[in-house]
C-alpha positions as semicolon CSV with decimal commas, in nm:
position;residue;x (nm);y (nm);z (nm)
1;M;-0,510;1,521;0,969
2;Y;-0,396;1,395;1,247
3;D;-0,014;1,385;1,353
4;N;-0,061;1,047;1,572
5;W;-0,215;0,681;1,495
6;E;-0,412;0,707;1,803
7;E;-0,639;0,983;1,698
8;L;-0,649;0,886;1,332
9;E;-0,761;0,538;1,449
10;N;-1,016;0,689;1,646
11;S;-1,167;0,894;1,413
12;I;-1,260;0,639;1,166
13;A;-1,402;0,393;1,467
14;N;-1,764;0,491;1,360
15;C;-1,752;0,629;1,039
16;K;-2,058;0,680;0,847
17;K;-1,913;0,933;0,583
18;C;-2,062;0,695;0,301
19;K;-2,273;0,389;0,222
20;L;-1,995;0,108;0,280
21;C;-2,074;0,184;0,603
22;Q;-2,430;0,012;0,589
23;N;-2,344;-0,362;0,550
24;R;-1,983;-0,390;0,712
25;T;-1,861;-0,609;1,000
26;N;-1,525;-0,451;1,058
27;I;-1,353;-0,147;0,924
28;V;-1,033;-0,272;0,797
29;F;-0,806;0,012;0,851
30;G;-0,453;-0,115;0,790
31;I;-0,177;-0,355;0,941
32;G;0,207;-0,360;0,955
33;N;0,496;-0,173;1,041
34;K;0,378;0,219;1,093
35;N;0,731;0,315;1,033
36;A;0,768;0,141;0,702
37;D;0,981;0,232;0,405
38;I;0,739;0,027;0,204
39;M;0,394;0,045;0,189
40;L;0,116;-0,155;-0,036
41;I;-0,200;0,005;-0,104
42;G;-0,517;-0,264;-0,228
43;E;-0,845;-0,138;-0,339
44;G;-1,049;-0,271;-0,052
45;P;-1,179;-0,541;0,157
46;G;-1,329;-0,844;0,069
47;A;-1,544;-1,088;0,283
48;D;-1,265;-1,232;0,473
49;E;-1,081;-0,912;0,538
50;D;-1,449;-0,740;0,667
51;K;-1,461;-1,037;0,863
52;Q;-1,139;-1,000;1,023
53;G;-1,068;-0,668;0,998
54;I;-0,699;-0,734;0,871
55;P;-0,629;-0,658;0,485
56;F;-0,547;-0,896;0,268
57;V;-0,588;-1,226;0,459
58;G;-0,832;-1,419;0,220
59;K;-0,722;-1,619;-0,116
60;A;-0,550;-1,318;-0,287
61;G;-0,371;-1,205;0,007
62;Q;-0,251;-1,554;0,088
63;L;-0,081;-1,536;-0,273
64;M;0,084;-1,209;-0,222
65;N;0,210;-1,374;0,106
66;K;0,332;-1,660;-0,110
67;A;0,569;-1,401;-0,338
68;F;0,642;-1,235;-0,015
69;E;0,813;-1,538;0,102
70;G;0,964;-1,626;-0,208
71;L;1,136;-1,238;-0,246
72;G;1,232;-1,256;0,148
73;I;0,957;-0,977;0,199
74;D;0,844;-0,998;0,584
75;R;0,528;-0,880;0,580
76;G;0,517;-0,762;0,921
77;K;0,784;-0,498;0,819
78;V;0,587;-0,357;0,546
79;Y;0,262;-0,141;0,596
80;I;-0,056;-0,270;0,398
81;A;-0,377;-0,091;0,362
82;N;-0,684;0,003;0,107
83;I;-0,827;0,321;-0,058
84;V;-1,159;0,232;0,123
85;K;-1,207;0,080;0,460
86;C;-1,506;-0,097;0,402
87;R;-1,599;-0,382;0,185
88;P;-1,815;-0,285;-0,113
89;P;-2,121;-0,539;-0,193
90;A;-2,016;-0,834;-0,388
91;N;-1,663;-0,702;-0,428
92;R;-1,753;-0,431;-0,680
93;V;-1,502;-0,156;-0,754
94;P;-1,565;0,157;-0,477
95;E;-1,779;0,398;-0,608
96;N;-1,613;0,799;-0,635
97;D;-1,831;0,948;-0,369
98;E;-1,686;0,620;-0,141
99;T;-1,325;0,677;-0,238
100;E;-1,362;1,093;-0,224
101;E;-1,504;1,030;0,141
102;C;-1,205;0,755;0,211
103;L;-0,935;0,888;0,052
104;N;-0,813;1,157;0,354
105;Y;-0,768;0,834;0,557
106;L;-0,528;0,677;0,361
107;R;-0,360;1,036;0,297
108;N;-0,297;1,064;0,662
109;Q;-0,176;0,697;0,680
110;V;0,072;0,784;0,423
111;I;0,171;1,129;0,623
112;L;0,219;0,934;0,911
113;V;0,391;0,611;0,793
114;K;0,632;0,818;0,559
115;P;0,727;0,525;0,323
116;K;1,023;0,556;0,040
117;I;0,810;0,352;-0,184
118;I;0,468;0,249;-0,244
119;V;0,328;-0,071;-0,409
120;L;-0,022;0,042;-0,608
121;L;-0,195;-0,264;-0,617
122;G;-0,390;-0,229;-0,927
123;N;-0,628;-0,025;-1,103
124;T;-0,868;0,141;-0,876
125;A;-0,542;0,243;-0,631
126;L;-0,321;0,370;-0,936
127;K;-0,574;0,622;-1,035
128;N;-0,714;0,725;-0,675
129;I;-0,346;0,775;-0,575
130;L;-0,149;0,919;-0,921
131;G;-0,469;1,023;-1,092
132;K;-0,789;0,899;-1,332
133;E;-0,493;0,929;-1,634
134;Y;-0,326;0,639;-1,551
135;S;-0,384;0,280;-1,682
136;I;-0,261;-0,038;-1,501
137;T;-0,173;-0,196;-1,813
138;A;0,031;0,090;-1,996
139;V;0,242;0,193;-1,628
140;R;0,246;-0,168;-1,471
141;G;0,618;-0,210;-1,359
142;K;0,753;0,134;-1,417
143;W;0,863;0,340;-1,187
144;I;0,691;0,649;-1,130
145;E;0,812;0,931;-0,892
146;H;0,573;1,185;-0,686
147;K;0,662;1,422;-0,443
148;G;0,936;1,252;-0,336
149;I;0,813;0,873;-0,346
150;L;0,877;0,595;-0,538
151;Y;0,528;0,439;-0,694
152;M;0,529;0,097;-0,827
153;P;0,249;-0,002;-0,990
154;T;0,120;-0,372;-1,000
155;W;-0,138;-0,611;-1,045
156;H;-0,393;-0,652;-0,756
157;P;-0,316;-0,981;-0,617
158;A;-0,702;-1,083;-0,694
159;A;-0,657;-1,042;-1,059
160;L;-0,384;-1,351;-1,071
161;L;-0,667;-1,563;-0,942
162;R;-0,849;-1,498;-1,208
163;D;-0,515;-1,487;-1,478
164;E;-0,259;-1,709;-1,377
165;T;-0,018;-1,539;-1,681
166;K;-0,001;-1,212;-1,441
167;K;0,146;-1,426;-1,188
168;I;0,527;-1,387;-1,344
169;E;0,468;-1,013;-1,399
170;F;0,343;-0,967;-1,051
171;W;0,639;-1,123;-0,923
172;K;0,865;-0,909;-1,135
173;D;0,718;-0,588;-1,013
174;L;0,779;-0,712;-0,647
175;K;1,160;-0,838;-0,723
176;Q;1,205;-0,487;-0,866
177;V;1,026;-0,323;-0,533
178;V;1,306;-0,511;-0,335
179;E;1,624;-0,442;-0,548
180;K;1,507;-0,064;-0,550
181;Y;1,458;-0,105;-0,165
182;N;1,820;-0,230;-0,124
183;E;1,950;0,010;-0,384
184;E;1,849;0,290;-0,181
185;E;1,935;0,126;0,158
186;K;2,342;0,095;0,018
187;K;2,320;0,431;-0,129
188;Y;2,197;0,578;0,293
189;N;2,479;0,342;0,422
190;V;2,729;0,474;0,236
191;W;2,609;0,836;0,326
192;R;2,611;0,787;0,704
193;K;2,892;0,616;0,670
194;N;3,072;0,926;0,504
195;K;2,895;1,176;0,696
196;K;3,075;0,992;1,051
197;R;3,405;0,988;0,909
198;Y;3,396;1,340;0,754
199;G;3,141;1,480;1,008
200;I;3,411;1,582;1,285
201;L;3,626;1,755;1,034
202;F;3,292;1,949;0,859
203;K;3,079;1,995;1,132
204;L;2,775;1,781;0,942
């Protein structure tokens, strides 16, 4: 594991650990605020992402951006990454050997970002982060706390393109994220205010 972004990004620059490297145009590392309180994790790059080297810039990403705008989420203030950094052929689900080779990069990103909340976009993200026993249909929209991080599993934006009825649930899940973030921020601000008020007396 690397303790800084420069070394981590350099380590993946010419990655050939799995067969996904064979047809990639660009490695899609991640984007956003590297000190974000909220991180979103998807499955893998699609054609547009492979071309531009940026996650969630295709139709699914544009749909997610609309939800962000409606809920007041600044995309530049969150951090976005994927389970795999190279596009699987024909946008298929990444295979186990591919995710296993790529997950340490993502784990290192999480360690460096130190998010309070992680939004898991879709089944692939859910199973690879929290465990194969989880199913997106069973736990979508439910908070899961693990090792000090709050996880919100929800639909991958691409699923909304195939089934518009999922849009409402996706919106509600992201709304929960915004509300939880605001709640946690309020708690922290109260703590900080009290520390400042009583710190001199109790040498906090």
